[in-house]
Rosetta silent file (secondary structure, phi, psi, omega in degrees, C-alpha in Angstrom):
SEQUENCE: MKKLWVLMLALVLAVSLVATGCGGAGGEGEDGGGEEQSGGEVNNLLMATGGTGGTYYPLGGAIAAVWTDNIDNVKATVQSTGASVENIRLLSSGETDLAMAMNGIAQAAWKGEGDFEGNAVDNIAGAGVIYPEIMQVVAAKDAGIETIADLKGKRVSIGPVGSGTASSAIKILQAYGIDPDSDIEKFQDTFGDAARKIKDGNLDAAFAVLAVPAANIIDITTATPVNIVDIKGDGLDKLLEEAPAFSAFEIPAGTYEGEDEVGYTVAQWASLYVPADMDEELVYNLTKQMYESVETIAQAHNRGNQITLDNAVKGFAPVPLHPGAEKYFQEQGLLE
SCORE:     score description
SCORE:     0.000 S_00000001
   1 L     0.000  -40.992  179.865   -5.843  -16.220   64.481 S_00000001
   2 H   -60.830  -41.557  178.483   -8.987  -17.631   62.836 S_00000001
   3 H   -62.708  -37.540 -179.783  -10.729  -14.260   63.152 S_00000001
   4 H   -62.346  -44.019  179.193   -7.718  -12.561   61.545 S_00000001
   5 H   -63.694  -38.806  179.323   -7.904  -14.895   58.481 S_00000001
   6 H   -62.948  -43.777  179.550  -11.635  -14.240   58.143 S_00000001
   7 H   -63.614  -41.293  179.948  -11.062  -10.482   58.203 S_00000001
   8 H   -64.639  -41.458  179.121   -8.282  -10.726   55.580 S_00000001
   9 H   -63.700  -41.242  179.214  -10.463  -12.851   53.272 S_00000001
  10 H   -63.395  -38.759  179.695  -13.317  -10.382   53.568 S_00000001
  11 H   -64.909  -43.407  179.042  -10.978   -7.511   52.694 S_00000001
  12 H   -61.517  -44.051  179.830   -9.702   -9.320   49.568 S_00000001
  13 H   -63.381  -39.279 -179.744  -13.248  -10.030   48.377 S_00000001
  14 H   -64.328  -43.649  178.900  -14.279   -6.415   48.917 S_00000001
  15 H   -62.688  -40.552 -179.471  -11.328   -5.102   46.857 S_00000001
  16 H   -63.126  -41.379 -179.857  -12.131   -7.588   44.048 S_00000001
  17 H   -65.655  -39.036  178.475  -15.757   -6.452   43.916 S_00000001
  18 H   -63.830  -44.828 -179.214  -14.738   -2.793   43.709 S_00000001
  19 H   -62.331  -42.051  179.501  -12.298   -3.510   40.857 S_00000001
  20 H   -64.221  -41.696 -179.394  -14.941   -5.457   38.937 S_00000001
  21 H   -64.528  -27.419 -179.280  -17.497   -2.692   39.381 S_00000001
  22 L   -80.992   -6.252  175.136  -15.057   -0.113   37.965 S_00000001
  23 L   103.816  -50.626  178.158  -14.823   -1.984   34.640 S_00000001
  24 L    72.287  168.965 -178.512  -11.113   -2.860   34.590 S_00000001
  25 L   -71.097  -20.847 -177.194   -8.774   -3.153   31.563 S_00000001
  26 L  -102.911   18.960  179.950  -10.484   -6.291   30.359 S_00000001
  27 L   -73.527  179.260 -176.937  -14.039   -4.976   30.305 S_00000001
  28 H   -59.667  -32.917 -176.797  -16.320   -4.828   27.293 S_00000001
  29 H   -59.882  -26.425  179.477  -15.050   -1.382   26.347 S_00000001
  30 H   -87.670  -38.506 -172.496  -11.679   -2.861   25.407 S_00000001
  31 H   -90.987   -7.594  173.000  -12.799   -6.037   23.708 S_00000001
  32 L   113.425  149.301  173.330  -15.649   -4.567   21.701 S_00000001
  33 L    88.456  -19.314 -178.397  -19.378   -4.117   21.692 S_00000001
  34 L  -108.219 -150.951 -179.807  -19.586   -2.196   24.958 S_00000001
  35 E  -120.809  146.069  173.849  -18.658    1.255   26.162 S_00000001
  36 L   -75.163  170.681  179.938  -15.339    2.695   27.272 S_00000001
  37 L   -62.763  -25.564  179.068  -14.947    4.293   30.661 S_00000001
  38 L   -71.985  -13.102  177.854  -15.353    7.680   28.943 S_00000001
  39 L    98.225  -11.418  179.997  -18.897    6.619   28.033 S_00000001
  40 L   -82.797  147.779  179.203  -18.431    6.660   24.242 S_00000001
  41 E   -76.439  137.878 -176.256  -19.305    3.593   22.199 S_00000001
  42 L   -75.917  133.251  169.949  -16.267    1.799   20.794 S_00000001
  43 E   -93.738  104.014  176.390  -15.755    1.703   17.019 S_00000001
  44 E   -87.867  110.706 -173.835  -14.210   -1.703   16.387 S_00000001
  45 E  -111.927  127.970  177.751  -12.628   -1.399   12.953 S_00000001
  46 E  -106.399  126.708 -179.899  -11.250   -4.319   10.953 S_00000001
  47 E  -112.091  124.944  175.485   -8.782   -3.517    8.157 S_00000001
  48 E   -78.081  131.784 -174.465   -8.101   -5.961    5.322 S_00000001
  49 L  -123.596 -102.138 -177.965   -4.386   -5.961    4.473 S_00000001
  50 L  -163.029 -163.334  179.046   -2.382   -8.751    2.802 S_00000001
  51 L   -68.818  153.930 -176.000   -0.298  -11.817    3.483 S_00000001
  52 L   -66.390  -20.703 -179.947    1.734  -11.936    6.677 S_00000001
  53 L   -91.582   -1.861 -178.384    4.970  -12.098    4.703 S_00000001
  54 L   -96.788 -158.567 -179.255    4.283   -8.974    2.638 S_00000001
  55 L   -92.792  -39.458 -173.527    4.193   -5.238    3.336 S_00000001
  56 H   -56.046  -45.264 -173.223    0.462   -4.607    3.726 S_00000001
  57 H   -65.952  -53.580 -179.776   -0.025   -6.728    6.851 S_00000001
  58 H   -68.594  -37.140  178.514    2.751   -5.376    9.116 S_00000001
  59 H   -66.983  -41.409  176.314    2.385   -1.809    7.852 S_00000001
  60 H   -60.065  -38.173  177.862   -1.384   -2.008    8.304 S_00000001
  61 H   -63.297  -38.800  179.007   -0.813   -3.229   11.854 S_00000001
  62 H   -66.660  -39.661  178.288    1.375   -0.200   12.594 S_00000001
  63 H   -66.864  -43.639  179.853   -1.286    2.162   11.213 S_00000001
  64 H   -60.739  -38.000  179.023   -4.034    0.397   13.167 S_00000001
  65 H   -64.315  -39.121  177.460   -2.035    0.781   16.391 S_00000001
  66 H   -63.246  -43.701  178.280   -1.745    4.534   15.799 S_00000001
  67 H   -61.675  -46.322 -178.176   -5.496    4.818   15.311 S_00000001
  68 H   -62.121  -38.923 -175.748   -6.221    2.794   18.431 S_00000001
  69 H   -79.660  -20.690 -170.232   -3.800    4.828   20.543 S_00000001
  70 H  -120.938   -9.933  179.922   -4.805    8.284   19.297 S_00000001
  71 L  -113.832  123.062 -178.946   -8.491    8.313   18.358 S_00000001
  72 L   -56.901  135.079  172.962  -11.050    8.198   21.150 S_00000001
  73 L    63.160   25.968  174.481  -13.279    5.128   21.122 S_00000001
  74 E  -117.902  130.786  171.857  -11.529    3.478   18.171 S_00000001
  75 E  -127.592  110.497 -176.602  -10.037    0.003   18.310 S_00000001
  76 E  -108.480  137.225  176.382   -8.532   -1.038   14.983 S_00000001
  77 E  -131.861  163.234 -178.009   -7.246   -4.489   14.103 S_00000001
  78 E  -115.499  153.758 -178.833   -5.886   -6.012   10.900 S_00000001
  79 E  -122.779  129.844  175.273   -6.868   -9.060    8.905 S_00000001
  80 L   -76.488  132.092 -175.787   -4.481  -11.109    6.748 S_00000001
  81 L  -142.510 -175.643  174.487   -5.901  -11.543    3.236 S_00000001
  82 L   -83.419   12.199  175.815   -4.997  -12.198   -0.385 S_00000001
  83 L    80.515 -149.476 -156.473   -4.465   -8.415   -0.783 S_00000001
  84 H   -50.442  -54.019 -175.915   -5.996   -5.904   -3.180 S_00000001
  85 H   -61.999  -49.432  178.574   -8.640   -7.801   -5.159 S_00000001
  86 H   -61.656  -39.283 -176.825   -9.923   -9.697   -2.136 S_00000001
  87 H   -63.092  -42.803  179.068   -9.764   -6.573    0.018 S_00000001
  88 H   -65.224  -37.811  177.578  -11.988   -4.535   -2.285 S_00000001
  89 H   -65.464  -42.687  179.083  -14.495   -7.388   -2.383 S_00000001
  90 H   -63.592  -40.825 -179.755  -14.479   -7.667    1.412 S_00000001
  91 H   -66.683  -44.724 -178.015  -14.953   -3.917    1.782 S_00000001
  92 H   -63.979  -34.197 -177.941  -17.754   -3.755   -0.764 S_00000001
  93 L   -85.998   -3.357  179.677  -19.616   -6.645    0.888 S_00000001
  94 L    82.230   11.113 -179.310  -19.315   -5.125    4.371 S_00000001
  95 L   -83.566   -9.718  173.242  -17.100   -7.932    5.683 S_00000001
  96 L  -142.684  159.957 -175.555  -14.369   -5.459    6.604 S_00000001
  97 L   -97.521  -24.452 -177.072  -14.414   -1.787    7.591 S_00000001
  98 E  -143.311  154.837 -179.524  -11.200   -0.590    5.938 S_00000001
  99 E  -147.834  137.308  168.009   -9.027   -1.907    3.136 S_00000001
 100 E   -93.897  134.246 -178.715   -5.534   -1.436    1.771 S_00000001
 101 E  -159.696  154.223  172.857   -5.463   -1.881   -1.997 S_00000001
 102 E   -69.007  139.313 -177.919   -3.661   -0.858   -5.146 S_00000001
 103 H   -62.003  -33.681  179.086   -5.385    2.058   -6.820 S_00000001
 104 H   -63.249  -36.767  177.736   -5.434    0.248  -10.171 S_00000001
 105 H   -67.896  -43.079  179.324   -7.430   -2.604   -8.619 S_00000001
 106 H   -64.108  -39.269  177.047   -9.892   -0.190   -7.024 S_00000001
 107 H   -62.919  -43.580  178.551  -10.323    1.612  -10.345 S_00000001
 108 H   -61.923  -39.541  177.979  -11.013   -1.687  -12.117 S_00000001
 109 H   -62.811  -43.946 -178.710  -13.588   -2.551   -9.444 S_00000001
 110 H   -62.497  -37.165 -177.825  -15.321    0.810   -9.861 S_00000001
 111 H   -86.928  -10.230 -176.527  -15.480    0.334  -13.647 S_00000001
 112 L    71.138   40.628 -177.602  -16.454   -3.345  -13.485 S_00000001
 113 L  -117.744  168.634  175.393  -13.339   -4.408  -15.382 S_00000001
 114 H    58.137 -125.958  180.000  -10.694   -7.116  -15.032 S_00000001
 115 H   -64.779  -11.800 -178.198  -11.301   -9.228  -11.920 S_00000001
 116 H  -112.263   20.886  179.614  -14.547   -7.323  -11.403 S_00000001
 117 L   -53.539  122.395 -179.874  -15.953   -7.841  -14.902 S_00000001
 118 L    78.043    1.325 -178.973  -19.746   -7.607  -14.635 S_00000001
 119 L  -135.738   59.725 -178.156  -19.568   -6.821  -10.902 S_00000001
 120 L   -60.744  145.575 -179.008  -18.814   -3.117  -10.625 S_00000001
 121 L  -111.032  123.236 -177.782  -18.278   -1.745   -7.113 S_00000001
 122 L  -128.434   16.534 -176.391  -19.768    1.664   -6.332 S_00000001
 123 L  -117.912   27.544  177.464  -19.947    1.757   -2.522 S_00000001
 124 E  -120.641  163.406  177.608  -16.311    2.488   -1.673 S_00000001
 125 E  -147.409  155.408  179.192  -14.327    5.712   -1.327 S_00000001
 126 E   -84.964  148.488  177.537  -10.684    6.687   -1.041 S_00000001
 127 E  -126.365    3.531  175.923   -9.125    7.959    2.187 S_00000001
 128 E   134.845  147.070  176.033   -5.538    8.612    1.085 S_00000001
 129 E   -73.433  138.766  177.512   -2.428    7.115   -0.505 S_00000001
 130 E   -94.573  -54.735  176.697   -0.287    5.076    1.843 S_00000001
 131 E  -158.072  159.719 -179.784    2.870    4.551   -0.221 S_00000001
 132 E   -82.150  139.456  170.885    4.007    4.331   -3.853 S_00000001
 133 E   -99.462  103.310 -164.613    4.423    1.006   -5.648 S_00000001
 134 E   -99.250  123.551  174.621    7.321    1.993   -7.916 S_00000001
 135 E   -76.482  128.055  176.943    8.104    0.343  -11.246 S_00000001
 136 E  -128.739  122.288 -179.697   11.832   -0.020  -11.724 S_00000001
 137 E  -107.776  115.809 -173.438   13.265   -1.312  -14.982 S_00000001
 138 E  -109.403  133.241  179.145   16.875   -2.389  -14.539 S_00000001
 139 E  -131.841  144.088  173.127   19.256   -3.067  -17.420 S_00000001
 140 E   -61.813  133.231 -174.187   22.867   -4.162  -17.597 S_00000001
 141 H   -59.276  -34.545 -178.265   24.841   -1.055  -18.539 S_00000001
 142 H   -77.834    0.287  177.724   26.647   -2.820  -21.389 S_00000001
 143 H   -83.210   -9.976  177.533   23.289   -3.718  -23.002 S_00000001
 144 L    70.106   32.409 -177.857   22.926   -0.144  -24.260 S_00000001
 145 L  -107.341  114.590  179.586   19.422    0.316  -22.867 S_00000001
 146 L  -110.721  -36.191 -178.710   18.553    3.843  -21.734 S_00000001
 147 E  -128.790  170.109 -179.859   14.798    4.082  -22.411 S_00000001
 148 H   -58.965  -36.232 -179.667   11.906    1.648  -22.817 S_00000001
 149 H   -58.810  -27.773 -178.309   12.149    1.993  -26.604 S_00000001
 150 H   -75.395   -6.354 -178.771   15.640    0.426  -26.411 S_00000001
 151 H   -75.359  -17.782 -177.795   14.185   -2.829  -25.068 S_00000001
 152 L   -56.823  129.538  178.939   13.080   -3.924  -28.537 S_00000001
 153 L    82.504    0.511 -176.529   14.977   -7.054  -29.531 S_00000001
 154 L   -98.839  166.656  175.071   16.440   -7.537  -26.030 S_00000001
 155 E   -86.998  112.314 -169.800   16.150  -10.309  -23.442 S_00000001
 156 E  -132.445  129.455  170.719   13.658   -8.909  -20.933 S_00000001
 157 E   -92.555  124.732 -178.740   11.938  -10.326  -17.857 S_00000001
 158 L   -98.699   -0.044 -178.706    8.512   -8.732  -17.419 S_00000001
 159 L   108.128  161.868 -176.077    7.738  -10.428  -14.084 S_00000001
 160 L   -60.254  151.341  177.782    5.995  -13.674  -13.077 S_00000001
 161 L   -56.375  131.924  177.234    2.883  -14.873  -14.909 S_00000001
 162 L    79.840    1.314 -177.637   -0.256  -13.305  -13.430 S_00000001
 163 L   -84.756  159.758  174.306    1.667  -10.795  -11.330 S_00000001
 164 H   -63.883  -32.692  177.774    0.954   -7.088  -11.025 S_00000001
 165 H   -61.547  -47.407 -179.182    4.484   -6.478  -12.282 S_00000001
 166 H   -64.210  -43.563  178.672    3.799   -8.376  -15.509 S_00000001
 167 H   -58.907  -43.760  179.437    0.461   -6.684  -16.064 S_00000001
 168 H   -67.911  -41.259 -179.235    2.065   -3.271  -15.626 S_00000001
 169 H   -61.367  -40.699  178.904    5.065   -4.149  -17.794 S_00000001
 170 H   -61.586  -44.563  178.789    2.810   -5.174  -20.663 S_00000001
 171 H   -62.036  -40.878 -179.171    0.950   -1.845  -20.503 S_00000001
 172 H   -65.905  -47.466  179.571    4.234    0.070  -20.447 S_00000001
 173 H   -60.099  -44.446 -178.603    5.716   -1.824  -23.396 S_00000001
 174 H   -64.401  -33.959  178.152    2.547   -1.419  -25.440 S_00000001
 175 H   -63.824  -24.981  177.977    2.505    2.327  -24.768 S_00000001
 176 L   -97.330   10.249  178.261    5.902    2.465  -26.481 S_00000001
 177 L    76.425   21.684 -179.621    4.708    0.375  -29.424 S_00000001
 178 L  -106.275  123.550  176.577    6.507   -2.779  -28.292 S_00000001
 179 L   -83.793  115.465 -176.176    4.683   -6.112  -28.535 S_00000001
 180 L   -65.944  -16.998 -179.167    5.820   -8.144  -25.518 S_00000001
 181 L   -92.486  -16.077 -176.477    5.170  -11.396  -27.374 S_00000001
 182 L  -132.224  -22.747 -174.378    7.131  -10.629  -30.542 S_00000001
 183 L   -95.225   -8.882  175.079    9.348   -7.564  -30.124 S_00000001
 184 L  -132.540  161.263  168.702   11.375   -8.794  -27.141 S_00000001
 185 E   -88.130  100.820 -167.500   12.746  -12.144  -25.994 S_00000001
 186 E   -85.074  132.710  171.008   10.339  -12.435  -23.076 S_00000001
 187 E  -122.426  154.708  179.455   11.131  -14.051  -19.739 S_00000001
 188 L  -131.711   65.657 -178.781    8.819  -14.210  -16.720 S_00000001
 189 L   -90.712  159.160  161.933   11.120  -14.603  -13.747 S_00000001
 190 L   -65.252  161.034 -177.602   10.777  -13.438  -10.194 S_00000001
 191 H   -68.628  -30.080  176.164   13.000  -10.421   -9.719 S_00000001
 192 H   -59.518  -45.275  178.374   15.388  -12.460   -7.587 S_00000001
 193 H   -68.077  -40.926  179.758   15.925  -14.865  -10.490 S_00000001
 194 H   -62.504  -39.325  179.528   16.074  -12.007  -13.008 S_00000001
 195 H   -61.071  -42.250  178.944   18.724  -10.251  -10.916 S_00000001
 196 H   -64.360  -39.447  179.799   20.909  -13.354  -10.967 S_00000001
 197 H   -66.363  -37.701  177.103   20.511  -13.648  -14.747 S_00000001
 198 H   -63.681  -44.377  179.954   21.508  -10.006  -15.234 S_00000001
 199 H   -63.735  -32.400 -178.264   24.626  -10.533  -13.110 S_00000001
 200 H   -87.217   -3.329 -179.764   25.461  -13.697  -15.084 S_00000001
 201 L    81.972   14.276 -177.318   24.957  -11.998  -18.444 S_00000001
 202 L   -99.708    4.084 -179.685   21.933  -14.144  -19.357 S_00000001
 203 L  -150.683  142.589 -178.527   19.378  -11.309  -19.329 S_00000001
 204 L   -90.397  -35.718 -174.746   19.497   -7.719  -20.573 S_00000001
 205 E  -157.645  160.527  179.189   16.776   -6.088  -18.470 S_00000001
 206 E  -148.883  142.120  173.226   14.024   -6.755  -15.947 S_00000001
 207 E   -91.802  143.474  174.838   10.853   -5.076  -14.726 S_00000001
 208 E  -157.748  139.746  172.218   10.091   -5.030  -10.991 S_00000001
 209 E   -97.106  110.842 -171.968    7.715   -3.224   -8.636 S_00000001
 210 E  -142.436  164.574  171.422    9.888   -2.439   -5.637 S_00000001
 211 L   -70.712  162.381  174.361   10.545    0.092   -2.911 S_00000001
 212 L  -117.465  123.842   -5.655   13.150    2.799   -3.504 S_00000001
 213 L   -75.331  154.956 -179.123   15.930    2.042   -2.824 S_00000001
 214 L  -102.540  127.040 -178.531   15.494   -1.684   -3.549 S_00000001
 215 H   -59.198  -37.838 -179.224   17.851   -4.102   -1.840 S_00000001
 216 H   -64.795  -36.016  178.502   17.761   -6.454   -4.837 S_00000001
 217 H   -72.211  -41.105  176.205   18.884   -3.677   -7.185 S_00000001
 218 H   -57.592  -39.516  179.813   21.636   -2.602   -4.792 S_00000001
 219 H   -62.549  -41.046  179.093   22.775   -6.231   -4.779 S_00000001
 220 H   -61.524  -42.522 -174.592   23.071   -6.279   -8.590 S_00000001
 221 H   -65.555  -17.756  177.729   25.183   -3.114   -8.591 S_00000001
 222 L   -71.593  -20.046 -177.999   27.803   -4.773   -6.384 S_00000001
 223 L  -120.347  -26.298 -173.044   28.666   -7.102   -9.263 S_00000001
 224 L  -138.702  124.940  174.557   27.287   -5.559  -12.455 S_00000001
 225 L   -63.663  136.324 -177.353   26.982   -1.899  -13.554 S_00000001
 226 E  -132.898  162.287  168.762   23.326   -1.149  -14.385 S_00000001
 227 E  -112.524  143.043  165.178   21.036    1.540  -15.763 S_00000001
 228 E   -88.994  114.121 -172.675   17.627    2.407  -14.396 S_00000001
 229 L   -72.437  128.111 -177.032   15.685    2.535  -17.662 S_00000001
 230 E   -75.830  137.981  170.330   13.747    5.781  -18.109 S_00000001
 231 L  -112.478  101.190 -176.263    9.995    5.810  -18.685 S_00000001
 232 L  -159.220 -179.664  177.314    9.343    9.240  -20.186 S_00000001
 233 L    78.930 -154.626 -175.799    8.455   11.106  -23.375 S_00000001
 234 H   -62.648  -36.026  178.668    5.598   10.259  -25.738 S_00000001
 235 H   -62.639  -40.653  177.057    5.355    6.692  -24.446 S_00000001
 236 H   -63.838  -44.624  179.496    4.820    7.953  -20.923 S_00000001
 237 H   -57.940  -43.159 -179.847    2.146   10.400  -22.099 S_00000001
 238 H   -66.141  -41.538  179.013    0.302    7.593  -23.878 S_00000001
 239 H   -59.911  -47.359 -177.816    0.589    5.303  -20.843 S_00000001
 240 H   -65.725  -30.767  178.086   -0.836    7.923  -18.475 S_00000001
 241 H   -72.709  -41.409 -175.447   -3.703    8.598  -20.876 S_00000001
 242 H   -85.425  -25.208 -176.159   -4.586    4.934  -21.333 S_00000001
 243 L  -134.326   78.589 -173.881   -3.879    3.724  -17.792 S_00000001
 244 L   -65.650   -4.666  175.232   -4.690    6.502  -15.276 S_00000001
 245 L   -68.605  -20.951  179.047   -3.772    4.252  -12.349 S_00000001
 246 L   -85.923  151.349  171.436   -0.150    5.171  -13.097 S_00000001
 247 E  -133.615  147.505  175.583    1.526    8.419  -12.084 S_00000001
 248 E   -63.971  144.813 -177.067    4.904    9.776  -13.156 S_00000001
 249 E  -145.834  141.553 -179.823    7.561    9.215  -10.486 S_00000001
 250 E  -111.911  133.127  174.361   11.179   10.305  -10.090 S_00000001
 251 E   -96.051  119.582 -174.043   13.938    8.225   -8.526 S_00000001
 252 L   -57.127  143.697  175.473   16.439   10.613   -6.913 S_00000001
 253 L   -57.049  141.106  178.648   19.914   10.866   -8.403 S_00000001
 254 L    84.470    1.114  179.509   22.442    8.783   -6.517 S_00000001
 255 L   -60.589  -39.856  179.022   19.886    6.246   -5.279 S_00000001
 256 L  -122.292  149.534 -179.795   21.916    3.476   -6.903 S_00000001
 257 L   -56.740  130.389  179.530   25.637    3.224   -7.576 S_00000001
 258 L    86.714   -8.392  179.125   26.483    4.656  -10.970 S_00000001
 259 L  -101.701   91.243 -173.902   23.110    6.411  -11.319 S_00000001
 260 L   -94.964   -1.645  178.306   24.095   10.052  -11.013 S_00000001
 261 L  -120.748  160.523  178.211   20.999   11.525  -12.668 S_00000001
 262 L   -59.576  137.440  174.963   17.318   11.474  -11.785 S_00000001
 263 E   -98.148  137.394 -177.357   15.536    8.318  -12.976 S_00000001
 264 E  -108.633  122.008 -177.731   12.116    8.724  -14.594 S_00000001
 265 E  -146.439 -161.523  178.465    9.568    6.010  -14.026 S_00000001
 266 E  -133.332  160.559  177.738    5.956    5.425  -12.960 S_00000001
 267 E  -139.318  150.873  161.973    4.206    4.323   -9.812 S_00000001
 268 E  -106.659  178.918 -167.527    0.869    3.011   -8.736 S_00000001
 269 E  -131.876  121.035  170.138   -0.355    3.657   -5.231 S_00000001
 270 E   -74.420  120.521 -168.012   -1.074    1.432   -2.258 S_00000001
 271 E  -132.581  163.461  177.856   -4.038    3.278   -0.769 S_00000001
 272 E   -99.016  129.745  177.885   -6.596    3.254    2.022 S_00000001
 273 E  -122.282  148.422 -177.770  -10.234    2.666    1.094 S_00000001
 274 E  -135.856  165.009  173.404  -13.355    2.937    3.251 S_00000001
 275 E   -63.405  142.464 -178.506  -17.102    2.397    2.814 S_00000001
 276 L   -61.074  -27.227 -177.164  -18.684    5.350    1.025 S_00000001
 277 L   -99.836   14.086  177.579  -21.195    5.745    3.868 S_00000001
 278 L   -65.112  147.502 -177.975  -18.697    5.645    6.756 S_00000001
 279 L   -53.579  131.928 -174.447  -19.125    8.461    9.286 S_00000001
 280 H   -62.674  -43.544 -179.063  -17.441   11.644    8.036 S_00000001
 281 H   -65.386  -37.508  178.997  -15.845   12.597   11.343 S_00000001
 282 H   -63.518  -45.867 -179.929  -14.462    9.087   11.798 S_00000001
 283 H   -65.714  -38.169  176.250  -12.834    9.085    8.350 S_00000001
 284 H   -56.908  -46.879 -178.023  -11.462   12.582    8.995 S_00000001
 285 H   -68.461  -38.890  177.748   -9.790   11.352   12.188 S_00000001
 286 H   -62.210  -45.052 -179.295   -8.457    8.181   10.570 S_00000001
 287 H   -64.934  -47.680 -178.254   -6.951   10.170    7.708 S_00000001
 288 H   -58.294  -48.118 -177.239   -5.508   12.853    9.965 S_00000001
 289 H   -66.924  -34.723 -179.983   -3.831   10.391   12.312 S_00000001
 290 H   -63.472  -41.684 -177.277   -2.327    8.342    9.489 S_00000001
 291 H   -83.490  -21.240 -177.340   -0.575   11.354    7.980 S_00000001
 292 H  -101.389    7.413  178.991    0.361   13.011   11.255 S_00000001
 293 L  -125.119   29.721 -174.755    1.828    9.900   12.908 S_00000001
 294 H   -58.969  -43.287 -178.087    4.358    8.948   10.246 S_00000001
 295 H   -60.804  -41.266  179.460    7.325    8.829   12.648 S_00000001
 296 H   -66.769  -44.921  179.294    5.498    6.442   14.955 S_00000001
 297 H   -61.086  -42.849 -177.358    4.348    4.219   12.084 S_00000001
 298 H   -66.350  -24.762  176.381    7.870    4.157   10.618 S_00000001
 299 H   -65.984  -28.400  179.997    9.288    2.922   13.925 S_00000001
 300 H   -91.530  -30.826  178.468    7.231   -0.225   13.424 S_00000001
 301 L  -151.398  125.333 -172.237    7.719   -0.540    9.642 S_00000001
 302 H   -64.807  -19.667  176.886   10.176    1.460    7.548 S_00000001
 303 H   -67.484  -14.670  176.158    7.718    1.818    4.673 S_00000001
 304 H   -59.505  -25.569  178.084    5.854    4.202    6.987 S_00000001
 305 H   -64.465  -15.895 -177.735    8.380    6.868    5.963 S_00000001
 306 H   -94.421    4.471  174.289    6.729    6.891    2.539 S_00000001
 307 L   -82.687  103.991 -175.656    3.349    8.035    3.866 S_00000001
 308 L  -134.682  150.484  175.310    3.399   11.654    2.724 S_00000001
 309 H   -67.016  -23.764  179.223    0.921   14.400    1.945 S_00000001
 310 H   -57.379  -32.969 -176.747    2.806   14.982   -1.321 S_00000001
 311 H  -106.582   -0.173 -163.566    1.257   11.773   -2.685 S_00000001
 312 L   -57.505  -32.159 -173.789   -1.926   11.646   -0.604 S_00000001
 313 L  -113.005   16.487 -176.122   -4.537   12.315   -3.302 S_00000001
 314 L   -82.350  138.415  165.562   -2.852   10.726   -6.331 S_00000001
 315 L    77.319   18.614 -178.984   -4.445    8.091   -8.520 S_00000001
 316 L   -85.574  -41.925 -173.533   -7.937    7.685   -7.038 S_00000001
 317 L   -53.354  139.374    9.322  -10.219    8.785   -9.897 S_00000001
 318 L   -86.419   -0.615  175.714  -12.782    7.621  -10.829 S_00000001
 319 L   -67.266  126.471 -177.493  -13.161    6.311   -7.255 S_00000001
 320 L   -74.984  154.588  169.231  -14.211    9.376   -5.216 S_00000001
 321 E   -76.873  145.244  176.879  -12.469   10.550   -2.093 S_00000001
 322 L   -69.570  141.952  179.888  -14.547   10.222    1.069 S_00000001
 323 H   -54.403  -34.149  178.386  -15.868   13.594    2.358 S_00000001
 324 H   -65.847  -40.205  176.682  -14.060   13.058    5.671 S_00000001
 325 H   -69.536  -41.854  178.207  -10.734   12.617    3.892 S_00000001
 326 H   -56.247  -41.779 -179.664  -11.501   15.562    1.592 S_00000001
 327 H   -59.257  -44.074  179.472  -12.045   17.767    4.637 S_00000001
 328 H   -66.191  -44.411 -178.310   -8.582   16.925    5.987 S_00000001
 329 H   -66.517  -32.525  174.802   -6.885   17.377    2.628 S_00000001
 330 H   -65.235  -41.132  177.168   -8.610   20.746    2.164 S_00000001
 331 H   -61.797  -29.602 -178.991   -7.234   21.874    5.539 S_00000001
 332 L   -89.048    1.543  178.279   -3.774   20.875    4.303 S_00000001
 333 L    77.868   16.451  179.706   -4.197   22.869    1.094 S_00000001
 334 L   -86.132  -25.169 -179.947   -4.209   19.811   -1.174 S_00000001
 335 L  -131.163  152.659  177.433   -7.748   20.347   -2.420 S_00000001
 336 L   -85.602    0.000    0.000   -9.837   23.450   -2.977 S_00000001
């Protein structure tokens, strides 16, 4: 019996040594810094996203999983951050390999404006739009507000102090010749609070950057008929000229109850940015997989359905597109 136990122990040790020699699932190739079994060196890519309670972080995680599963020798992970401004700084300093950011923030960084005053960033490049950040201006139907020009003299929430919504709302109002400090009765509520005020009759209209359709807007329509206020005409032309981070955007007819016609508004773009000197083939593969794996991404986060080639190259200038991304977009007929 003793000999039998000795033989069994020897067999177990031999099998363990063979498994270790073959690398195993927990070898260096999986955890970084080493080589995969295929022999290629692993590209460990860190992507800066946003807070864990927002959209950037979970959506970024879904995109990173697609890259890891479909691109040889790539392992992508996500980092929770303070979002766009911090992400561009992290990317520019080399502390992250990829970044999700609003195109307006990236443009300001490139020009050395706003949060980047005196510290222009010139070592980043665009790799494609991820999804639209859509401005939606909602007004109680009985307030008689159809266009932005009709907001003059009304009770209007432009969004919380210091928010991207408020910054955008101010630019939009000014493009229509409306002074937000004197031509409207200005409120700076969260959209949740603004929605309640509209339903209670204590507010005429509110600005919000939301997905389409927006659950908060649908909620208002259950109690109060509303209009989606159009952003179009000469004011829109002036806005697009003065603030190229915006693009014209249409909200399909029937998106909200009582809205039977197309709504005209603007959007900025949550986009993917990479180092300007990142390997061209790597960026090509990252871009290709992001746009060709939409169904998989959307299974993990519904905003993945908004990753489309229709919007892929919008709103980057003056930040250049990376040559690897350009190559993919040229194959898709988006660029010459």
